[in-house]
C-alpha positions as semicolon CSV with decimal commas, in nm:
position;residue;x (nm);y (nm);z (nm)
1;M;-0,639;-2,013;2,327
2;K;-0,845;-2,215;2,574
3;K;-0,691;-2,520;2,732
4;M;-0,823;-2,857;2,614
5;R;-1,012;-3,061;2,869
6;I;-1,078;-3,436;2,883
7;Y;-1,430;-3,573;2,937
8;S;-1,564;-3,921;3,005
9;V;-1,908;-4,003;2,867
10;D;-2,116;-4,278;3,025
11;F;-2,397;-4,433;2,821
12;E;-2,570;-4,768;2,770
13;P;-2,397;-4,972;2,501
14;I;-2,560;-5,164;2,221
15;Y;-2,588;-5,508;2,383
16;P;-2,375;-5,725;2,418
17;V;-2,071;-5,507;2,345
18;G;-1,901;-5,290;2,605
19;C;-1,860;-4,920;2,544
20;G;-1,645;-4,621;2,625
21;L;-1,613;-4,264;2,506
22;I;-1,340;-4,018;2,603
23;I;-1,350;-3,673;2,444
24;A;-1,098;-3,388;2,427
25;A;-1,274;-3,051;2,395
26;H;-1,229;-2,687;2,487
27;G;-1,531;-2,697;2,720
28;I;-1,848;-2,879;2,815
29;D;-2,054;-2,719;2,535
30;E;-1,811;-2,838;2,267
31;C;-1,802;-3,180;2,432
32;E;-2,182;-3,203;2,427
33;K;-2,184;-3,119;2,055
34;I;-1,930;-3,395;1,984
35;V;-2,128;-3,645;2,193
36;K;-2,447;-3,572;1,996
37;E;-2,258;-3,618;1,669
38;T;-2,096;-3,946;1,789
39;I;-2,361;-4,144;1,981
40;K;-2,645;-4,234;1,750
41;H;-2,833;-4,510;1,935
42;T;-2,930;-4,315;2,252
43;N;-2,963;-3,960;2,378
44;E;-2,918;-4,057;2,742
45;Y;-2,565;-4,006;2,868
46;T;-2,364;-3,844;3,148
47;I;-2,057;-3,629;3,087
48;T;-1,790;-3,602;3,355
49;E;-1,473;-3,394;3,330
50;I;-1,158;-3,592;3,404
51;N;-0,898;-3,413;3,616
52;I;-0,565;-3,466;3,439
53;D;-0,356;-3,259;3,679
54;N;-0,233;-3,585;3,827
55;P;-0,139;-3,919;3,666
56;C;-0,445;-4,135;3,611
57;V;-0,596;-4,408;3,397
58;I;-0,829;-4,256;3,137
59;F;-0,984;-4,574;2,996
60;Y;-0,939;-4,943;3,074
61;D;-1,136;-5,230;2,920
62;D;-0,996;-5,580;2,974
63;G;-1,272;-5,746;2,771
64;N;-1,386;-5,956;3,067
65;Y;-1,762;-5,974;3,063
């Protein structure tokens, strides 16, 4: 069985609300499929794999905007 990977997806939110999308998938192709099923208001986004070999913050939104 393939190891799960974590991906961060950057995209423009629906104004004026902030946004964030973190996906667990077996690979970039599966992640892309999930992104297309999830984000409905745009098809412009960037997917970046998050290295979880070391402790890290995955997502932080303090609501300050």
